[in-house]
Residue, then its C-alpha position, 0 to 999 in steps of 0.5 A: m959312173v958320172t951319171k951315178l955321181d950326178n944323181l948322188f951329189r946334184w939335186r933333182p926333184d921327186a915326181e911329186e915336186f916336179s909335177k906340183p906346179l903343172q896342170f892336170k886334166k881329169p880323166f873322162k868318165l863315159l856313162f854308157d854302162r847305165l844304158p840298155i843294150g840294143i837288138d844286136n846284144n852289143r851296142i846301144d840303139v839310137t835314133l836321131s830326129q829324121e828332120f835333123m838328119d834330113r837338114c844335115r844331109l841337104f846341107v852336106r850334099r849342097s856343100m860338097l857339090h859346090d866345093v867340088t865344082e868350085n875347086y876341081w870342075g869349074e862353074p860351081p852352083p850357088p853355095p848352100d843357102n844360109k837358111d840351110l845352115q841355120a836349119l842345121r844349127e837350130g836342129y842341133a840346138g833343138l835336140m840338145e835343149l830337149t835332151v837337157d830338159r830330160a836329163r835334168k828331169y830324170n837325172r840322166l846325164e848319160m843321155v847328153q853324152l849319148l846325144q853328142f857322140s851320136v851326132v858326131k858319129f852321124l856327121l862323120q858317116l854322112v860326109g863319107q856317104e855323100y862323097d860315095r853318092l857323088r862319086n857313084q852319080v858321076q860313075r853312072a853318068k859316065s856309063v850312060d854317056s860312054h855310048q853317046s858322047t866321047g867328049r862327055s865321057v872323057q870329061l866325066h872320066d876326068r872328074l872321077v880321077l879328080l874326085a879320087r885324087n882329092e877325096a881326103a881334101i874334099r871330105y876334110r873341108i866339109t867335115r871341118r865346116l860341120f864341126r865348126e858350125m857345131l862348135k859355134i852353137e855350142n859356145m854361144r848357147l848350148s854349153k851355157l844352157r847345160k851349165s845353168v841346168l845341169g851344172q856341167s858345161w861339157p859332159v863330154p870335154k870339148p877337146l875330146l868332142f872337137n878333137p881335130m884328129l876325129q875330123l881327119p880323113s886318115l892319119w896318113a892324109d899328110e896335106q890335112v894332118m900338117s894343118h894340126y900336127p908335125l908330120v914326124c909320126t905319120d909317115r906311112e913308110d916309117q911304121d916306127g915313127f910315133d913309137r920312136v918319138n914316144r920312147l924318146v920323150t917318155g924316156l927323158f921324163a920317165e922318173f917324173l911320169p907314172s909308170w903306166c906312162w912309160s913305153v914298153d915293148p908291145a905284148d904282141p909282135f906288130d909288124a904291120t905297115c901303115s898301108d896294112i893299117q889302112t887296109t885293116a881299117r877299111r876292112h873294119q869300116g862296116e863294123q865300125g860304122g864307116l869310121p876308119g879312125y878307130t883302127e888307125s888310132l888303136m894300132l898306133l897306140k897298141r904299138s907304143l903305149q901301155p893299154t892301162e893308159y889309153e884303154n882306161g883314159n889315164c891322164s898325166w901332166l904330159d896330157i897338157p901340152e902347155n906343161i912342156d912350155r911351163i917346164v922349158y921356159s920356167v928359167k931363163h939361162r944366160s949360158a949356152i943352153r938358152t931356152d928364151y923365145d919371143a912369145p909370152r912366157l908361161r911363168v911357173t914357180w918351183e919353190n926349191a932354190k936348186w930348180p934352176g940348176f936342175h933345169h939347166r941339166l934337164m935342158k942339156r939332157i933333152l938337147k943331147a938326146f935330140q941333136g944329131s938323131r933321126v928324130e931331129l932330122d925328121l922334125l926339122a924337115c917336117h917343120a920346113a916342109p909345109g912352107v916348101y909345099h905351098e911355095l911349090n904351089r902344092q904340086v909335089p906331095v908334102r911327104i916327098i918333101c919331108q923325106y928328101l929334106s930329112g935325108r930319107m930320100t936320095k936325089r936320084d929317088l927324088q928325080r924318079k918320083l918327080n918324073s912320075l908325078q902327073g902335074k905341072a911340077v918341073p923336076a929341075q925347079v923343084i930340086k933347086v927349091l928343095d936343095r935351097m931349103l936343105l942348105i938352110i936347115r943344115r946351116m940353121p943357127a943353134p938357138r933356132r934348132r933348140r927352139r925347134i926341138f922345144s916346140f916339137l916337144r909341145h906339138f908331140a904332146l898334143f899329138r899324143r894326147d889327141l891320139k888317145q882322145a880320138y881312140q876314146a871317142h871312137v870307142a864311145m861311137h863304136r858302142i852306138h848303133l844308129l838305127v835307120r831301117p824302120e823294121d829295126i827301129e820298131l823292133s828296138r822300140r818294142n824291146g824297150s831298148l830304143l833311145e830316141f832323140p826327136l825335135r819338139v815338133e816331132l813329139k806326139p801330142 
């Protein structure tokens, strides 16, 4: 009854007035429907320059060997020569420059999109292939030495164990470096070239192409995920994590969001655990070209979002994470519901003089929804966990830290987990550090708790947007068939379906 009276006598904006000062992003339009279907009657046949692929493979191979030996084996070989890196950059720039010329000449903007997604798919596959190659190389050496030198065989066994234990970290570091180098050449030269020649700097939006979620080895690779997102939504033992937060956030803003943005019950029952998702992802890797991210992102989205939103690429103001700050920090209250913080404010003006009163009630509603909830416990724990993880010298998995600090794990279970760890962590010392942080969280002053909640809202909006964009990118890459076998290339070329991206030096006179 009180809520109904509030609605009658207290002003609130309609959806249009609420969102008017906020920023919106344009939906991305993929132009692949203009391209021919290839020899499998399903995907688009593409070949990349052999010289470019060879340069990339050499750089990744040398980078990975240096990374692994430096971080895990000792006595690393020299890092890749700067010439290798420069060759990779110039190779990518050469592919783009020739493609831009052709796109202008034949009015084929879709070819630029195709090149960018093809290169991203190739690089993601390449890192996985080179990791498998290195692991198999060590495995073969172990098999050969097992009958000759016991000491050498033990060393190689230890190396295999280290490779398996640190696969996610190894792949992530190499992938991040590749994308970082690509982004440098894009920002310095190629985006400007496309703008001057085609009138568009980014035919594929930069946040979509260089989405951190694409570069993660898995959405459950906690030590890598925490570099970009809170760990609240990616607990492999909590299959409802993302859905729980999405329902809470979209419910709070439901009257100001399009109806396709609301959470709904999934059409099909979905009882898979995160382990099931990863199993399914691995099963589909061959089908997806070795990219498990497609299945991981799809199965999270399927559980929580309407297909209209993520399949059509629909965008709302919630897809701009900064809009959360624009709303929360639009008014500085002197009452108990303070939203002020030390960072520069994003001042946004709602013209209606009644906005501050509505803003005050909205902030109270947000805080009431979070405070004392499962989500608040999780977000406070996951905010503190990375710092504790590094304080413990990365000897305790960050997920164990999250689970204990959030109350999901008892001290007895923690003790058992710590005893099973193969490392130098001393259980008594670890528990002492965790209990100290647990006390800090429980005694956290109310203003700091509020800041954590508002900050989490923004970070969740970022995670949600990047998840949607990762799915879009994987859908695009799934439509690309990177041909490598000479017989396939020749067949596609004869059929007139092959789309080739050579360097100028490879063009026939």
